[in-house]
C-alpha positions in Angstrom: -43.1 -6.1 -55.8 -39.7 -6.1 -57.8 -39.7 -8.0 -61.1 -37.8 -11.1 -60.2 -37.1 -11.8 -63.8 -34.8 -8.7 -64.0 -32.1 -10.1 -61.8 -30.7 -13.2 -60.7 -27.6 -14.9 -59.3 -26.1 -15.1 -62.8 -26.1 -11.4 -63.8 -27.0 -10.3 -67.5 -27.5 -14.1 -68.4 -30.3 -14.4 -66.0 -32.0 -11.3 -67.3 -31.5 -12.7 -71.1 -33.2 -16.0 -69.8 -36.2 -14.0 -68.7 -36.6 -12.0 -71.7 -34.9 -8.8 -70.8 -32.0 -7.8 -73.1 -32.1 -11.1 -75.2 -29.7 -11.2 -78.1 -27.7 -13.7 -80.1 -25.1 -14.0 -77.3 -27.8 -15.7 -75.1 -27.5 -19.3 -75.6 -31.2 -19.7 -74.7 -33.8 -18.0 -77.0 -37.0 -19.6 -76.2 -40.1 -18.2 -74.4 -39.4 -16.3 -70.9 -38.4 -18.6 -68.1 -37.8 -17.2 -64.4 -34.6 -18.9 -63.0 -34.0 -18.9 -59.2 -32.0 -20.5 -56.5 -34.8 -19.9 -54.1 -37.5 -22.5 -53.5 -40.2 -20.2 -54.6 -41.0 -16.9 -56.0 -42.4 -14.6 -53.9 -46.0 -13.4 -54.7 -46.3 -16.0 -57.5 -47.5 -19.4 -56.0 -46.6 -22.5 -57.9 -49.6 -23.9 -59.9 -48.0 -27.0 -60.9 -44.7 -28.8 -60.3 -43.1 -30.2 -63.5 -40.2 -32.3 -62.3 -36.6 -32.1 -61.8 -34.6 -30.5 -64.9 -30.8 -30.5 -65.6 -28.5 -29.3 -67.8 -24.8 -30.2 -68.5 -21.8 -29.0 -70.2 -18.4 -30.8 -70.3 -15.0 -29.0 -71.1 -12.3 -31.4 -72.4 -8.7 -31.7 -71.9 -7.9 -29.6 -74.8 -9.9 -26.7 -73.4 -7.7 -26.8 -70.3 -4.4 -27.1 -72.6 -5.8 -23.8 -74.4 -6.7 -22.0 -71.1 -3.2 -22.5 -69.4 -1.4 -21.3 -72.8 -3.5 -18.1 -71.9 -2.4 -17.8 -68.3 -0.1 -14.8 -69.3 -3.4 -12.9 -69.2 -3.7 -13.0 -65.5 -4.7 -9.6 -64.0 -5.0 -9.2 -60.3 -4.8 -13.0 -59.7 -7.4 -13.9 -62.3 -7.3 -15.5 -65.7 -9.9 -13.9 -68.1 -9.6 -16.7 -70.5 -10.3 -19.3 -67.8 -13.0 -17.4 -66.4 -14.8 -16.7 -69.9 -14.7 -20.7 -70.8 -16.3 -21.4 -67.5 -18.9 -18.8 -67.8 -19.7 -20.2 -71.4 -19.9 -23.8 -69.9 -22.0 -22.6 -67.1 -24.4 -20.7 -69.4 -24.7 -23.7 -71.7 -25.6 -25.9 -68.7 -28.4 -23.4 -67.6 -29.5 -23.2 -71.3 -30.0 -26.8 -71.5 -31.9 -26.9 -68.3 -34.3 -24.0 -69.1 -35.0 -25.6 -72.4 -35.8 -28.8 -71.0 -38.1 -27.0 -68.5 -39.7 -25.0 -71.5 -40.5 -28.1 -73.4 -42.4 -29.3 -70.2 -44.4 -26.4 -70.3 -42.6 -24.6 -67.2 -42.5 -20.8 -66.7 -39.8 -20.9 -64.0 -37.2 -23.1 -62.4 -36.8 -23.0 -58.7 -34.1 -24.3 -56.5 -31.3 -24.1 -59.3 -28.0 -25.4 -58.2 -24.8 -25.4 -59.9 -22.1 -28.1 -59.6 -18.8 -28.0 -60.9 -16.9 -31.6 -61.1 -13.5 -33.0 -62.5 -14.0 -36.2 -64.6 -12.1 -38.5 -66.9 -8.6 -39.9 -66.4 -6.7 -37.7 -63.9 -9.3 -35.1 -63.8 -8.8 -34.0 -67.5 -12.4 -32.8 -68.0 -14.6 -30.5 -66.1 -18.3 -31.0 -66.2 -20.6 -28.1 -65.2 -24.2 -29.4 -64.1 -27.3 -27.2 -63.6 -30.4 -28.6 -61.8 -33.6 -27.4 -60.7 -37.3 -28.1 -60.4 -39.5 -26.9 -63.3 -42.7 -25.2 -62.1 -45.8 -23.4 -63.6 -46.6 -20.3 -61.9 
């Protein structure tokens, strides 16, 4: 059986969340918590369901203005500045979700979903939401 804590849909961030290669760059520094988009973890039965947990991050209009000022760093049709800010927002939302799960005594969060929505007047802000079910395995 492979160690599911060592990989995940979020690459190195998922590893940092699970305790592998944790450092000051990781927004979550608490005890190891497995994060997965699947409804369960193979070979690890759920002992207790602890409820839905969420995390949110909102990027304001000034972030977008700063991002579009950095459009000149497009390489191959991608904006490195834009991707870095979105990645940071996603990581912050995941860290908030995992922090809530950890406070509830969870050892994993299953069924994780990430949503991106524009909010505010004229869609001037972007909200990143992470949600899942906190469980004890």
